[in-house]
C-alpha angles and dihedrals in degrees: 000000000000122000092239092060116097125220114237130207116226112256091228092059092052092051090053092053092050090050092052092050091049094050091048091053093050091049092051092052093048093048092048092049090051091053091050090052090050092053092047092049091048090052091052092047091049091052091052091051091051091050097047106033140042093251119170118256105216093194101055098023089231128118115241092246087066093053091075101022100163140040093250091075090072103068089199089068093061118095120244114288096025134104136169129251127190117246125190112248090222088067089071085091094056136073141064093285099056113132114226119178139124090297099044120051122215108249092192129063104202123323131190090006122181128195112256099199094064098035108037121109121259087241092076136037131218127226096224138017094234100062123127139188137184109279092234089063099050102078098044090043092054090047090051093054094041090056091043091055091046090052100041106021126231109345105165092237120166141178108252098182138008128151113017125182122226088254091055091049091053090056092048092048093049092048091049092051090048096052105028105020133246095282096059091039092055088053098052110016124067120228110260109269091026098069120113089215086074089067095059092228098109143054140191124229129216143161138202119254126216091276091057092252118140112234130182115247118256095203093245133118115004091355093062085083089074093056093044095049107027092097091068089062097045098264133121134196094251100202112037120190094243096049103057092114089059103036093042090222129097123247113295114184089182103054118093127180127200116228103148131268103281094046094045090052092050093048099045097041093048090047094232133132129241092262091057093046100047095044093040092054090068090084093053100081137164092248100042098037136285128245113263116215106189118181098163112225090010092064147274125248140181117211125191139166127233117189115221118249103248095199094057141053092234138044126210109232122192114230137163117282093219104055092176093058093038111026114197142185131205122207132175117234095214090238113072114310153025133272116214120200117194122190105217096170090116095038111065090164096055109150094231095056092081090063098038121122116223100194129068121230131167135167103224096177090105094048098074105126104171138346111237098175092112093060107097120137090200096054123104094240096051114115119205100228095186088089098028109098092177095054110156094194096176094060103050128089093270090081129060104232091214092055112093093187091091085077085077087071098038091051091053100043126048104204094191094061098027090226131105124265103230096191090113095037103068092143093059113130117180089206093063 
């Protein structure tokens, strides 16, 4: 063969190579497409599993049944005219319906405060020029005292106490123990941190006697008007005489708490205390039926309870779509949920009215906090602890020996040193 001659490849061999390449390409495409279809099908199957089972979500650490934990998530379950809004769970400790007593600590220390000295009505005086109250209380409180003066004339009434910080309550508690003893103090003075005065939603009333001495009102005589009419302004007598074993505080005819008109009416007319009302409301729910408070021309309200979702930072709360037609408020109860109040005065066809319950009922057998029947300054077995430096207040007849709840007081007060034990008060700030 000469160098100038070129080698040639048979045409049949070339055709075979092209065919092999073509077939390989087609196979690759088909296999890839099959894999894509498998991934897509797996995604669909996974979605079906998440929708129909309580599968574990490895990302959030929550089971899928906790992703939509209540009926409000499905908007189709809501009655006509209602929607859901998201409320921060931390707000369960805020609002005009929070319950603060010796069981439930106040998580707030004054919010939305307004100065009383410059804003109080001329119908009432104030003890000091540095007193404050929650802004929501100011207008109805002024109206209450204006109408009281119009009905009864000039009475020399004044506000002796309103908002008190935890630091102020500590001083009051210590002074009370020093002068009247721990037994009497436990009956009338709330443990620091557990006083409703810390919320800014309450006030005490007083007047000066003929000797110029300021005395707290006993709710009798001309001042009985306040107790009889306070409900119409959104206030309740917080510590009734017949509820001391539930409230944990002795009768105070001078202490009024703001809760809002419909709730004050329900509480005062049903002759219950705030503990009974707040805890009793837990059975009046959006699903099972709200409480209807119907006062005719004065207004008509629906009230229902929504428990907070413990596993989340927010809770979905059902409320009216048209807030102008049906105004509403949401308040925490300081226990574990929210209370929604809907004004349906202008909405006689509201969808919830058909399920509403018109009568109040509450089993208060589980609400007994402490039995104060043994406290009677006029009884033979009463010991005046104001001069008793060796007062062993846990062993006398004031306490029920079978009741361990008195440890709440012993843990908080060290009688041997006459100073507080702050082990459970790490948030205390004397500058509050």
